[in-house]
Structure formats: C-alpha cells, structure tokens
N, C-alpha and C positions, 0 to 999 in steps of 0.2 A: 503493500500500500504506499503510495505517494503522500508524504506530508513534510512540508518545509521548502527549502529553496533549492532550486535546478536549475540548469541552463541548457537551452536550446532541446527541451524534449517535447515542448508541446506541438500537436498537430494540427492542421487547419479546422479540424472539428471540434477541438478543444477550445481554440479561440474564438470560433463561432458561437460556441456553448458559453464561454465567458462574456462576451458581448450582449447575449440574451439576458444575463444577469446584471447588468449595469443599468443606473439611472436612465429611463427612456429619455430624459430631456438632454442628456451628454449625447446618447446615440443618434438622436434625431438631429441634433446641432451639427454631429460629424456627418452624418449621411447627406445633410444639405450642401456640403462642400465636396464630397468624395465618394467614390463607389466602394462600400465596404467590402464586396467580394473581393473586388481588385486589390483594395488595401490590405486585406488579410494575407492574399496570396504574396504580395509584395514584401510584407515584413517577414514571412516565413522564409521567403528565398534570400532576402538581402539583410536582414537585422539579425543582431544578437539578442534572443529572448532570454531575460532573467524572469524566472517563474516561480509563483507561491503557489503551493499546492496543499491542498487539505481533503483528505478522504479521497484521492484520486482525482478531485476536482480541481481545474485552473481557477484559482480564486483572485489572483493578482498577476499582473505582470507588467514589465517593462521593455519596451522594444526600442534598441539603439543601434543607429547605422554607426559602424566604425568605419569612416572614411579612408580611402587608400592613403598611406603614409600618415604617421602619426603627428606630423605638422599640422594637418588638416584637423579640425575640430570633430569630436564624436558629436551625435545630434540624437537627442531623445525624442521619438516621434510619439511614442504613446506610454502613458503609465496608467494604469486602471486597475481598481479593485472591486470585487463583487459588491453589490448595495448591501448585502447582508453581513459583509466582512470589514466594512469602513470602520476606521477608529480603532483598529485593532494594531497600528503599525506596522502594516503590511508594506505600504509605500515607502516608509523609512527604510525598511528592511531591503527592499527592493532597490532604491537609490544607493544605499550602502554597499551592496553587493556590486552594482555597476561600477560606481566611483571607484571602487577598490580595483576591480579588474581592468579599468581603463587607465588607472595610474601605473599597474603593473606592465601593461602594453606600451605605455611611454606616451599616451596622449598628454597634451599640454592643457586642452580646453575640452568642455562638455557646455553643448548649447541646448536650448529648447525654445519653444515658442509657446505662450500660455494667454489665455482669455484674461483680459484686465479684471473682469468681474469675477473670476473664479479664486476667491478668497481663500479656499482650503489649500487649492494646489499654490498658489503665492505663498502662504505660510509654510508648507513643505519645502518648497524651493529654497526660499530664503534662509530657513533653518538649516539647509545644507551649505549655504555660502553663495548660492547663485545670485548675481546681481543683475538689475536690469540694464541690457546693453543699449538699447534702441526701441523705438516704437515701429512694430512691424506693420499694423494697420490701425485704424480708429479704435478697435477694440482688442488689440493683441500687443504684447511684449515680446520682443527676443530677450533672451536671458543667458547668461553664461557663467560658468565656474572655471576659475583656474585651478588645475589640478597638481 
C-alpha cells in the first residue's frame, strides 16, 4: 500500500482521479484556460512529479518542469491537494521534497505563477521564501525562489 512521498509513479488515471477530488472552482478556472486532458498528458511526459499518496490514492502532487541545463530555472506548473486533505501540510511536504531535489541537481532558481487572489497559495509560497518577481497578468504574479 502506497502512503507518503513518492516521485514519478503516478499514471494518467491517477492524475485524472486526483483532479476530480479538487475544489471545483479551481478545476473550472484551470479548464477555462487549458485543455485538461492535454495538460495531464504533458505533465506526465515532461514534468517531474512529486507525489503524496494515502491508501494508494494520489492526494497531492507537485509537477515541476526541470528545464534543460541547471542555469535555466525549474518551473512549478501545478501543486494541488485533494479537497479532503487540505490543511494537513501536504503542500509543504511536496514543496520541501521538490526544492531539496532541485538544489541537489544544481538548479539555482525555482519559478511559478500564482493568481493574486489565491491567499492560501501565496502564504505557502512566501513561507518557503518565494518572492514576487513581476506581474504576469492583471490577476497573476510570477514568483521565484533562489535555491
């Protein structure tokens, strides 16, 4: 039985099931900008997945694009926790797992984009030392972390 942190074990069906357990507002907002099926396939093929499992169910994951050459920043494309698992520190564990690995691999920066109104995510990212780098759009920030 899978419990705890893993890396790159999730399959497409696990990610689809995970997203079905998320807050519908988040999923609908994401769906309004991208095709979810294509996005899921892209992260399975191109991202490193940092996963949190409970009773063989993917309850949280962080998808990170590790750009070629460590002089390029790594980019967090998604971090999410199942609705019934929020507030349990899973997001913090996933970010700790990812940042530790990125440091070991020699990356010097870790970037992400976050909606300005996402107070929970902003709190998590600033706790880890991410700072606002610039405004991406009227409603989102680009943030970075020096590793």
